C-alpha positions as CSV (number, residue, x, y, z in Angstrom):
1,X,49.3,97.9,43.2
2,X,49.5,99.7,46.6
3,X,47.4,102.6,45.2
4,X,44.6,100.1,44.3
5,X,44.6,98.7,47.9
6,X,44.5,102.2,49.4
7,X,41.6,103.1,47.0
8,X,39.7,100.0,48.2
9,X,40.2,101.2,51.8
10,X,39.0,104.7,50.9
11,X,35.9,103.3,49.2
12,X,35.0,101.1,52.1
13,X,35.4,104.0,54.6
14,X,33.2,106.1,52.4
15,X,30.5,103.4,52.4
16,X,30.7,103.1,56.1
17,X,30.4,106.9,56.4
18,X,27.2,106.8,54.4
19,X,25.8,104.1,56.7
20,X,26.7,106.1,59.8
21,X,25.2,109.2,58.2
22,X,21.9,107.3,57.6
23,X,21.9,106.1,61.2
24,X,22.4,109.7,62.4
25,X,19.7,111.1,60.1
26,X,17.3,108.4,61.5
27,X,18.1,109.4,65.0
28,X,17.6,113.1,64.1
29,X,14.2,112.4,62.5
30,X,13.1,110.7,65.7
31,X,14.5,113.5,68.0
32,X,12.3,116.0,69.7
33,X,13.1,119.6,68.6
34,X,11.2,121.7,71.2
35,X,13.8,124.6,71.7
36,X,12.7,128.1,70.7
37,X,14.8,129.9,68.1
38,X,16.9,132.9,69.2
39,X,17.3,131.7,72.8
40,X,21.0,131.2,73.7
41,X,20.3,128.8,76.5
42,X,18.0,126.8,74.2
43,X,20.7,126.8,71.5
44,X,23.3,125.4,74.0
45,X,20.9,122.8,75.2
46,X,20.0,121.9,71.6
47,X,23.7,121.5,70.8
48,X,24.2,119.3,73.8
49,X,21.2,117.2,72.8
50,X,22.4,116.9,69.2
51,X,25.8,115.7,70.5
52,X,24.1,113.2,72.8
53,X,22.0,112.0,69.8
54,X,25.1,111.7,67.6
55,X,26.9,109.6,70.2
56,X,23.7,107.5,70.7
57,X,23.4,107.0,66.9
58,X,27.0,105.9,66.7
59,X,26.4,103.5,69.5
60,X,23.4,102.1,67.8
61,X,25.3,101.9,64.5
62,X,28.1,99.9,66.2
63,X,25.4,97.3,67.0
64,X,24.3,97.1,63.4
65,X,25.6,93.9,61.8
66,X,26.2,95.6,58.4
67,X,28.3,98.3,60.2
68,X,30.2,95.6,62.1
69,X,30.9,93.7,58.9
70,X,32.1,97.0,57.2
71,X,34.4,97.7,60.1
72,X,36.0,94.2,59.8
73,X,36.4,94.7,56.0
74,X,38.0,98.0,56.5
75,X,40.4,96.6,59.1
76,X,41.4,93.8,56.8
77,X,41.8,96.2,53.8
78,X,43.8,98.7,55.9
79,X,46.1,95.9,57.1
80,X,46.7,94.8,53.5
81,X,47.3,98.3,52.3
82,X,49.8,99.0,55.1
83,X,51.6,95.7,54.6
84,X,51.9,96.4,50.8
85,X,53.2,100.0,51.6
86,X,55.7,98.9,54.2
87,X,56.9,96.1,52.0
88,X,57.5,98.5,49.1
89,X,59.2,101.0,51.5
90,X,61.3,98.2,52.9
91,X,62.4,97.0,49.4
92,X,63.4,100.6,48.5
93,X,65.4,101.0,51.7
94,X,67.1,97.7,51.2
95,X,67.9,98.8,47.6
96,X,69.3,102.1,48.8
97,X,71.5,100.5,51.5
98,X,72.8,98.0,48.9
99,X,73.7,100.9,46.6
100,X,75.5,102.7,49.4
101,X,77.4,99.6,50.4
102,X,78.5,99.0,46.8
103,X,79.7,102.6,46.5
104,X,81.8,102.2,49.6
105,X,83.3,98.9,48.5
106,X,84.0,100.2,44.9
107,X,85.1,103.6,46.0
108,X,88.8,102.9,46.4
109,X,90.4,105.4,48.8
110,X,87.3,107.3,49.5
111,X,86.9,105.6,52.8
112,X,83.6,106.4,54.6
113,X,83.2,109.6,52.6
114,X,80.4,109.1,50.0
115,X,80.8,112.4,48.2
116,X,82.6,112.4,44.9
117,X,86.3,113.7,45.0
118,X,86.8,117.4,44.1
119,X,88.9,118.3,41.1
120,X,92.4,119.5,41.6
121,X,93.1,123.3,41.5
122,X,95.0,123.1,38.2
123,X,92.2,121.2,36.4
C-alpha cells in the first residue's frame, strides 16, 4: 500500500517537472541570444543570463494556477505517503519492542541479557 502512495507522489512530481520544463522552454524561446560563440566573456554572460531566465521562468511557473494546483496535490500525496510509511515503521517498532519484552519476561534467569545461553563445556 505504501509503495502505491509513493508511486503517486513520484508521478505527480514528474508531471510538475514537465510543466516546469515547458515554462523554461517557453522562456528560452523568447530569450535574446546575441552572444558570439567562442568568446569566454560572452559565454559567462550567457550562462548568467540563462540562470536569470531559469529563475524568472520558475517564478512565472509559480504563478501558474495549474502549477500551484500540482504543488498542493504533491504536498497532500507526500503527506499521505509519509504518514503511511511512519505508521508502518511505528507498527514494526512496536512489534519488535513487544517481542523483546516477551523474551525478557519468558527468559527465566537470563535477566537483562537477551543472548541465548552458551552450552556447558562438557556438552
